[in-house]
N, C-alpha and C positions, 0 to 999 in steps of 0.2 A: 150661293152655289152649294149643292148637297155635298156632305163631307166626303162621300165616296168619289165624286168627281174631282174634288180638290186633291184627294190623295193620288188619284190617277195622274193629274197634271203635275204634281210634285215628282212622281216617279219618271214621267216622260221628260221633264225638264232636266232631271239629273242624268238620265240616260243620254239625252242629246248633248249635254254639255260635257260629260265625262267620257262618252263612248262606251260606257259599261253600265250594266243594270245594277240598281241599288240592291244590296244584299238583303235577304229576308231577315226580319227582326223577330227572333224567337224568345219568348219568355216562358220559363217553367215556374209555376207558382206552387210551392210546397206549403200545405196548411192542413190542419185538422178540420177547418171550417170551409164549407162550400161557398161562403160569402166572400172570401178573400179575392179569388180570381175575378168574380163579378164586380166587386168594388174597384179593382184595378182597371178592368175594362171600361167602367163608367168614367173613371178619372182620366184615362187616355182619350176617351170620346170628348170630354169637356175641354180638352186643349186642342181639339181638331183632328185627332188621329182616328183611324178606322181599324178597330181590332176584330180579329176572328178568335172567338173563345172556343177551344176544343175540349170537349168533355171526355177525357181519357179514362176516367174511373166509373163512368155511368152514374154519376151522382148529381148531375145538373139537369140534364134534358131527357131523362128516361121516360118521364110522364108526358112530355110535350113533343117528343120526336115523332114525326109522321110515320105511319106504317109504310114500309118500303120493301120491295123485293130485293133490294140491293143493300148489303151492309157497306161499311166504310171502305173495305177492300175493293168491292166491286165498283163503288163510286169512283175510286181513284183509277181503276182500270178503264172505266168509261169516261174519265176526265170530266166528271160532273158531280160536284158536291151538293148534297141535299142539306143546305143550311137552314137555320131557323132565324128569321128576322128578330132582332133584339133592339132595345132602345139605344144601346151603345154600339151597334154594328151587326154582327152575326154570330150565331152559335152553331156548333157542329157536334152531333152526337157520334162519337167514335171511340167507344170503350175498347181498351186494349191497344190502341195505336201508340207507337213510339214516336218521340220527337225527331228521330233520325230516319223516318220513312222517306226514302228518296223522292217519291212521286210528289211529296208536299211542296217541294221547291218550285215546281212549275204550276201548281194549282193554287197557291196562296199569294200570288203576286198582286192580287187586287186589294190586299190589306196592308196597312202600315205595320201592324204587329200581329203575330200569332201567339196567343196565350194558351199554354197547356195546363189545365187544371190537374194537379197531381196530389195524391196523398203522400204521406211520408214513406210509404212502402213501395212507391212507384219506381220503376227503373229509370235511371238517369241516362238520357241519350241526347247527343248533340248532333244536329244536322250539319254535315260538312259544307263550308262556304257560307253559312249563315252567321249573323251576329247574335250572340247569346247573352241573356241575363237570367240568373236564377233569383227568385224572390222567395224568401222564407218568412212566414208569419209565426212568431214564436210565442209560446206561453211560458210562465215561470214554473216549469216542471223539469225534472232531470231528463225525462224521456224526450221532451221537446228539444232541449239543448243538445242531448246526445245525437238525436236524429240530424239536427242542423250541422253539427260538427262532422258527422259521417258524410253528409252531402259535400261539405267543404273539402274534405280529404279526397273524395272521389273526383271532384272538379279539379283540384290541384294536381292530381296524378294523371288527368286526361291530357294535359299539355295544350288544351285549347284555350283560346282567348275568351274569357267570360267575365262579366261583372256580376257581383252578388249583392243584392239589397236585402237588408234585415229590417223587419218591422214587428210590431206587437209589443210585448212586455219589454220595458226599457232595460231592466236588470239583465234579462236573458240575452238581449241583443248585445249589450256591452260585454257580457261574459263570453259569448260565442266569438265575437269579433276579437277580443283580447286573446283567446285561445288560438284563433287563426293566425294572428300576428306573431304569436310566440312560437308556434310549432310548425307552421307552414312556410313555404318559400316566400321570401319578401316580395317578389314581383307579384305573386298571386295575392298575398295579403293586402297589397295596396288597392286591389280591385274590390275589396269588401267595404261596404259602406252601410251606415244605419240611418234610418229616418224615424226611428222610434221616438225621438224628442220633438218631432214636428206636431203641430196641432192637428193637421190632416195628413197623416203619413202617406196615404194612397195618392193624394194630390201631389205631394212633394216627390214621391217616387215617379209619377208620370212625367212631371216637369224635368226631372233628372234624366229620364230615358229620352225625352225629346231633345235635350241638350246633347246627349251622347250621339243620337241619331244625326243631329245637325253637324257635329264635328266629324263624324265618320263619313258622311255622304254629302258634304256640302257641295253645292253645284258651282 
């Protein structure tokens, strides 16, 4: 059975059994590298999930995006996304879009996860009613660790339920996680985890997200 059909059946089963639609799963991927969000999308695909990778910075699909009379705003208004088929699912060229765009909630229900590719300078926005994960790919530089901690502080102050996954340089991940545990509210700090010690961090991250999805929306 194609992965997209399997995803649709999972959502239908959950909706029928619980009487409520499965919440949209949003992942914001912060990284200097354009490869991080793509590798995460592939890892999710490998475990049977269907992701939509959103190019919010115009650094992934600018060269491959089809010429269109309608930018992403018009696509949402017309309720028809012009996505790009990818080996892991679909890509969407939407530079400048925020993750809290209200119309996304109804347009992305055909996907298990919506991944927002974000640089460190991107606005952090959370879509109400969605389940959120922030993924940060860290390097061993002061700038990388400072950016990561700034994101943690913003998330902690938002009051929203969100999990935070750290990967990349092991020292940087340990340092940022320790700072979060020391200076941020305990309840939020418990939602910070690191997969930097794993042989395949992206695969470990995908499996953890799948486990969280199962516990959150078990049928």
